[in-house]
C-alpha positions in Angstrom: -43.3 -2.9 1.8 -42.8 -1.1 -1.5 -44.0 2.4 -2.4 -46.3 2.9 -5.4 -45.1 5.5 -7.9 -48.8 6.3 -8.5 -49.6 6.9 -4.8 -50.8 10.4 -4.0 -48.1 10.8 -1.3 -45.4 10.0 -3.9 -46.9 12.6 -6.3 -47.2 15.1 -3.4 -43.5 14.8 -2.6 -42.6 15.3 -6.3 -44.9 18.3 -6.5 -43.4 19.8 -3.3 -39.8 19.3 -4.6 -40.7 20.8 -8.0 -42.0 23.9 -6.2 -38.7 24.2 -4.4 -36.3 23.4 -7.3 -38.2 23.9 -10.6 -36.9 20.6 -12.0 -36.3 17.1 -10.9 -34.0 14.4 -12.3 -36.0 11.1 -12.5 -34.4 7.7 -13.1 -36.5 4.9 -14.6 -35.1 1.4 -14.2 -36.9 -1.1 -16.4 -37.8 -4.6 -15.2 -36.2 -7.6 -16.8 -34.3 -5.4 -19.3 -30.7 -6.1 -18.6 -30.1 -3.0 -16.5 -31.7 -0.7 -18.9 -32.5 2.7 -17.4 -33.4 6.2 -18.5 -32.7 9.6 -16.9 -35.0 12.5 -17.6 -35.3 16.1 -16.3 -38.9 17.1 -15.6 -40.3 20.5 -14.6 -43.9 19.6 -14.0 -45.8 16.9 -12.2 -48.0 16.4 -15.2 -45.1 15.3 -17.4 -43.9 12.9 -14.7 -47.3 11.4 -14.3 -47.7 11.1 -18.1 -44.4 9.3 -18.3 -45.4 6.9 -15.5 -48.5 6.0 -17.6 -46.2 5.0 -20.4 -43.7 2.7 -18.7 -44.3 -0.9 -17.9 -45.5 -2.2 -14.6 -42.6 -3.0 -12.2 -40.6 0.0 -13.4 -38.6 1.4 -10.6 -38.9 5.2 -10.4 -36.4 7.3 -8.4 -36.6 11.1 -8.1 -33.9 13.4 -6.8 -34.8 16.5 -4.8 -31.5 18.4 -5.2 -30.4 19.7 -8.6 -28.3 17.1 -10.5 -26.1 17.1 -13.5 -25.0 20.7 -13.4 -22.6 20.6 -16.4 -24.9 21.4 -19.3 -24.6 22.4 -22.9 -23.5 21.1 -26.2 -20.7 18.6 -26.0 -17.7 20.5 -27.2 -14.0 20.4 -26.3 -14.6 23.3 -23.8 -17.5 21.4 -22.1 -15.3 18.3 -21.9 -12.6 20.3 -20.2 -15.1 21.9 -17.8 -16.4 18.4 -16.9 -12.9 17.1 -16.3 -12.2 20.1 -14.0 -15.5 19.6 -12.0 -15.7 15.8 -11.7 -12.8 14.3 -9.8 -11.0 11.4 -11.4 -12.2 8.1 -9.8 -15.7 9.5 -9.0 -18.6 7.9 -10.7 -20.1 10.2 -13.3 -23.4 10.3 -15.3 -23.9 11.9 -18.7 -27.4 12.2 -20.3 -28.0 13.6 -23.7 -31.0 15.9 -23.7 -32.2 15.3 -27.3 -33.9 12.0 -28.1 -32.0 9.4 -30.2 -34.5 7.6 -32.5 -34.0 4.4 -34.3 -37.1 3.0 -36.0 -40.0 2.9 -33.5 -37.6 3.2 -30.5 -36.3 6.4 -28.9 -34.3 7.2 -25.9 -32.1 9.7 -24.1 -28.6 8.3 -24.4 -26.8 8.0 -21.1 -23.4 6.9 -20.0 -21.5 6.5 -16.8 -18.0 5.5 -15.6 -15.4 6.4 -13.1 -12.2 7.6 -14.8 -11.4 10.8 -16.6 -10.5 8.8 -19.6 -14.0 7.3 -19.7 -15.6 10.8 -19.1 -13.6 12.2 -22.0 -14.5 9.3 -24.3 -18.2 9.4 -23.5 -18.5 13.2 -23.9 -16.6 13.0 -27.1 -19.0 10.4 -28.4 -21.8 12.9 -27.8 -19.9 15.7 -29.7 -22.3 18.3 -31.0 -25.2 17.1 -29.0 -26.8 18.7 -25.9 -25.8 17.0 -22.7 -26.0 17.1 -18.9 -23.2 15.7 -16.8 -22.2 15.5 -13.2 -21.5 13.1 -10.3 -23.7 10.1 -10.4 -26.5 10.8 -7.9 -26.8 8.6 -4.9 -29.9 6.4 -5.4 -29.7 3.2 -3.5 -31.7 4.4 -0.5 -34.6 6.8 0.0 -33.9 9.7 2.3 -34.8 13.4 2.6 -33.5 14.0 -1.0 -34.3 10.8 -2.8 -37.7 9.1 -3.2 -38.5 5.9 -5.0 -41.5 3.9 -6.0 -42.6 1.2 -8.4 -45.2 1.3 -11.1 -48.0 -1.1 -10.1 -49.7 -3.6 -12.4 -53.3 -3.1 -13.6 -54.6 -4.7 -10.4 -52.6 -2.2 -8.3 -50.1 -4.8 -7.1 -46.5 -3.7 -6.6 -43.9 -6.2 -7.5 -40.4 -5.2 -8.2 -38.7 -6.8 -11.2 -35.1 -7.8 -11.9 -33.1 -4.7 -12.7 
């Protein structure tokens, strides 16, 4: 059985976690989109619910209770060095730009991941001058006390995961 991202219990969990932490990292995995995903920081339940109304049915939504991506600021050589010092080589990392990239009608928060210090440096340098968040890639494959997931149902309320 799959959880609905629009279920009051799902929203209640997010609201409780927001009360504890003040912000949540939310991952949106889009169905049938070749692995496309977005990562966003939210500080209110209303912004999360608005976002859920904008994504297509079958979107996988994963929220993280504990603070994520603690390395924050404009991507500069100093931030690159701080990230290299805090993220061990060989550990999967995640970088998310916090300013939208826009191209025509499309916009997104650029994100990148990898496992080596060479990749981490390269990705942060490609975001030079832009605000970023970075850290160890959060564990997301299973729900638990610090991870909750759901799927956006279709108009009839049916929950059917897509290909991610």
